[in-house]
N, C-alpha and C positions, 0 to 999 in steps of 0.2 A: 750284819747276818747274825752273830751271836745274840744280840738283843731279840731278833725275830725267833730264833731256836728257844731262848728262855721264855718268850712270852706265850708261845705255843705249848710249852712244856707246862706253865703255870695255868693256862687255860684247861689243859688235859686234867692235870691234878685237882683243880677247882671243881670240874664237872663230876670226877670219880668221887671226891669226898662227898658232895652235895647230893650225890644219889645213892647214898648209904641208908637210907630211910627204912630199916627192914621191916618195920610193921605197917607201912603204908601199902595199899594195893597198888600194883603195877598197872598201869594202862596199856592196854593193847588194841591196836586199830586193825580191824578185820579186812578183807579184800573188799567187802562192801561199803566200808569207812564207818563202820559201828565200832563204838568204844566199848571194851570189855575190860572187867578189872580183876585180876588174880590177887588174892591175898597171899603173900609171900611173907610167912612169920617164922621167927626164931623159935627154937624148941621149948623154951620156957612159957612163951606166949602160946605156942600150939598145945602145950599139956593144959594150960589154964582154961583155954577157949573150948577145949573138946569135950568137956563134961555132956552126956547125955547126948552125943551127936555120932554121925555115921563116921566111922574110921575105915579108910581103905589102904591095904598095902599093895602097892602095883608091882612088887618085885616078884620074880619066879617063885614058885612052890618051894624049890630047894633053897633059896635065900630065906624065904619065910620060915622054914623050920629052924633055922639055924639061930633065931631070935626075931622077935616082932614086939610092937607096942601092944599092951594088953587090950582085949576086945577088938583087935582089928580083923578086918574081913580081907582074905586075900583074893584079889582079881589081878592075874597075870596081863601085865601090860602087852606081851607078845602074843595073847590069845587073839584070834581073829574076831570073835565075839564079845570082846570086853564092853564094848557100848551096850549090848543087850543085856549083859550083867547088871550094868548101872540102872537099868530100866525099872528096878523093884525099888528104887529108892526115889523119895519125893524131890522133885527139882526146886522146891522152893524152901527146902531146909539145908542147913549147912553140912557140907561133905568135906572132911579132912581127909588129904591123900598123901602119901609119902612113898619114896623108893629109896634105893641106896644113897644117892648123893645129890638128887634134886633134878638130873637131866630128863628122866622119863615124866616125872611129874609136871615139868614144865609145859611139855607137849600135851599131857591128858588134860592138865587144868584148862588150857586154851579149849581144846576139843569139847570138853564138858560144858564150859561157858557157851560156846558156839551153839550147842545142841539144848540150851534152856534151862542148865543149872545155874541158880543166881548167887549162890554163895559156897565159893570153893576156897579151901584154906589148904595151901601147899607149904610142907614143912622145908624151910630153907636149907639147903645143903643135905637134905635127906636124913636117914637114920644114922648117918655118921655124926651129925650134929647134936642128934638125941643122946647118943652114946657120950660124945665129948662133954656134954652138959652133965654126965653122971645119972641120967635118967634111967629107970629099969626096963629090961627086957624080958619078955615070956618066952619060954621054949616048949 
């Protein structure tokens, strides 16, 4: 019994460690069986790849005003027409999105990919990771 529990724990931790490839796209299988990829990246990689790209902060306007990444456009995740607001962006060019902790962007990035956006970059752990890396915010 102890050996069985030990083997289960070992298998779990092995999978957890091997899945920590931060800059590899996460594969998501849709209801129709399609495979889409979300580029979940750490703060430093996000900043490096961001040059001359569309940057969207999907937090509320109140969160946005307390500090955001320079040149970010605020599209509130909770607005009913948020997808309409994305319509002005080219679906074939990279879009970088972030929120506070990464929860909202996880959902939104999948929806964007399902709606034809081809290159979505999601800031892993949101703006909290940006701050933790010591990167600047604009107020």
